[in-house]
N, C-alpha and C positions, 0 to 999 in steps of 0.2 A: 791321479798321482802316478808317476812313472819313476821307478828307481833305476838308476843308470850306473854301470860299472865302466870306467874309462881307463884305457891303457894305451901305450904306444911303445914302439921300439923294442919289441920282444926279440928281434933278430934270431928267430927260430927257437928260443928258449922259453918254454911254457911251464913255469913253476906251478906245481900242484896247489900251492897256497892261493893262487889266483881264484880257484874254484871256491875255496873256503870264504874268501872275502866277497865274492860276487854271488853267493848262493841266494841271497834275498833280492838280487837285482832282476828286473824285468828284461832289461836290454843291456848288451855289452857293445861298446863302441871302441874301435881300435884306430888310432891316428897314424897308422902306417909303419913301414919297416917290420912287416910280419916275419920275414925271413923264411919261414915255413909255418904251416898250421899244425896244430897238434894232430897226432894220428887219429885220436878219437875226438871228433868235433861235436859229439852228441850234447854235451853240457852247453857249449857255446851256441849251437843251433837252436836249442830249446829256450834260449834267452834272447832271441832276435839279434843275432850278431850282425853288426854293421861295421864296415871298414873302408879305408881308402888305401891305395898302394903308396909305398914310400920309395925313396931313391934306390934302396937295395933290392926292391921287389921287381922281378922281371917275369916274363913268360905268363904262366897261368894266373898269377896275381893281378897282372895288368889287364887280363881278360875278364876276370871275375869281380874285380873291385875298381871303382873309378878313381880318378885323380883327386876328386873332391866330392863331398856330399853336402846337399842342402836339405835339411830336415825341418819338419814342423812337428813338434811334440807338445801336446796340450796347446797353450797359447804362445809358446816359445819358438822363435826361429833360430836355427843352428846352422853354422857352416863348419865343416871339418875338412882340413887340408893338412898334408904331412909337413911340407916346408912352408911355413907361414911367417916366420919372424916373430916379432912382438910389438906391442904398441910403440909407435914412434919409429919403428924400424921394420915395418911389414914388407914382405916381398911384393913385387908388382902384381902377381896373381892374387895374393891375399888382399891387397888394396882394391883390386877390381871386384873381387867377390864381396867384400865388405860394402863397397859403394853400391853395387847392384842389389844386394840382398838385405842390407841393413839388419844384420843378425843381432839377437839379444845375447847370444853365446857364440864365441869363436874359439874353435879347438884346433890345435896343431901339435905336432911332435917334433922330431928331428934333432933338437938341440940336446936331448937327454937331461935337460934342466927343468925341474918342476917349477911352474910359475902359475899363479892364480892372481890376476890383477884386473882391475876395472880400467878399460881404455879411456883416458881422459878426454880424447877428442871425439870419439865415436859413441861412447857410452855403453858399449857391450862389455860383457865379462870375457876376458881372455883366459883360457886354460890350456896349459901344456902339462900333461900328467907325468912328465919325466920319462924315464925308461924302465920297463919291467924286465928287460933281458939282461944278460951278463956282458955282452960286447959293448965297448965304448969306454969313455974316460970317467963316467959317473961312478961314484962310490956307494950310492944308496939307490936301490931299486924301488920304484914307487908306482902306485896306482892311485886313482881318485874315484870316489863314490859319492853320488848325490841324488837328490830327488828333484823332480820337476812337478810343481803344483801350479796349474794355471800358467801364469807368466813369471813365476818365481822359481829360483833355484834355492833349495833348502838342504839342510843337514849334510853339507859337504864335508867329507872325510878324506884326509890324505893318509894313505897306508904305506908303511915302509915294509918291504918284503925281506929285508936283511935280518929282521928280528926273529 
């Protein structure tokens, strides 16, 4: 079993509440638009931090993080991409990655809109954790937390940071 903390679109704002909600996670995945990393990355590095760069990320972030990640965790295949769209309206790169990799779980950010939905045509679970940062039009800052057990995703929680 792997416990995952998922976030996106921090835009340089790293709320200390994130640590509280991800303390029991083994891994932390960021779906892009980091903006900047926290000055003290110790907590995140100790959790196996995985990220992709987003459209606002330049320079060192594009050197240190790829445009997309293809992961295998337990028996689950995962694709993470910042600008991916959503089922029925995937971007060309998302369509390509989904067709080539046939993921069980597709993760993207960018829209700042929390979305967890089963893709009706491809069968994978689509997750956009919304935005954990302050910048953007969203009114609620969100995170997602879940477990991977074999080929199953279990115990998914949506966390509202505004509370």
